[in-house]
C-alpha positions in Angstrom: 13.4 15.0 12.0 12.0 18.5 10.8 8.9 18.9 9.4 10.6 20.4 6.5 12.4 17.1 6.1 9.6 15.1 6.3 8.2 17.1 3.5 10.7 16.6 1.1 11.1 13.5 1.5 6.6 12.8 1.1 7.4 15.2 -2.3 10.1 13.2 -3.8 7.8 10.1 -3.0 5.1 11.3 -5.3 7.2 12.3 -7.8 9.0 9.1 -8.0 5.5 7.2 -7.8 4.6 9.6 -10.8 7.8 8.9 -12.6 7.6 5.4 -12.3 3.6 5.1 -13.4 3.6 7.0 -16.2 5.4 4.9 -18.9 2.3 2.5 -18.3 0.2 4.9 -18.1 0.5 6.6 -21.1 0.9 3.5 -22.9 -2.2 2.2 -22.5 -3.7 5.7 -23.0 -2.4 6.0 -26.5 -3.1 2.7 -27.2 -6.6 2.9 -25.7 -7.4 6.2 -28.0 -6.0 4.6 -31.1 -8.2 0.8 -30.5 -11.1 3.5 -30.0 -10.5 5.2 -33.3 -10.5 2.1 -34.8 -13.5 0.8 -33.1 -15.4 3.9 -34.0 -14.3 3.9 -37.9 -15.2 0.4 -38.3 -18.2 0.0 -35.9 -17.1 -2.9 -33.9 -18.1 -2.3 -30.2 -17.0 -5.0 -28.6 -15.4 -4.1 -25.2 -12.6 -6.8 -25.0 -11.4 -6.0 -28.1 -9.0 -3.1 -26.7 -7.5 -5.7 -23.3 -5.3 -7.7 -25.4 -3.8 -4.7 -27.2 -2.9 -2.6 -24.1 -1.7 -5.7 -21.8 1.0 -6.0 -24.6 1.7 -2.4 -25.4 2.2 -2.2 -21.7 4.5 -5.0 -21.2 6.8 -3.9 -23.9 6.6 -0.2 -22.4 7.5 -1.8 -19.0 10.4 -3.5 -20.5 11.4 -0.5 -22.4 11.3 1.7 -19.9 13.3 -0.7 -17.2 16.7 0.9 -16.9 14.7 4.3 -16.6 12.8 2.9 -13.4 15.3 1.0 -12.2 17.8 4.1 -12.2 15.1 6.6 -10.9 14.4 3.6 -7.7 17.9 3.8 -6.8 18.5 7.5 -7.2 15.5 7.3 -4.4 16.9 5.1 -2.4 20.2 6.6 -2.2 18.2 9.6 -1.3 15.9 7.9 1.3 19.8 6.5 3.0 21.2 9.9 3.0 18.3 11.1 4.7 18.5 8.0 7.2 22.0 9.4 8.1 21.4 12.8 8.5 18.3 11.6 10.7 21.0 9.1 12.8 23.6 11.9 13.1 21.2 14.9 14.8 
């Protein structure tokens, strides 16, 4: 395996990790900002108040993004198997 091939596989691995974590992380960020804004307006300083809405929103985001996640994982798996076949051919 060439170092260029390994670099390409590592680059794709990091990109797929970023793509797959983005829906959950962005949802948590948005919900956290909204809850923080509401807490600042109402002056309720309860730190556990944001936990349940974040968990529910992340769960909903993962359900909505499941087809996107599975499509990306399947594509990445095919890419890895193609790379494995290329290594076996040399």
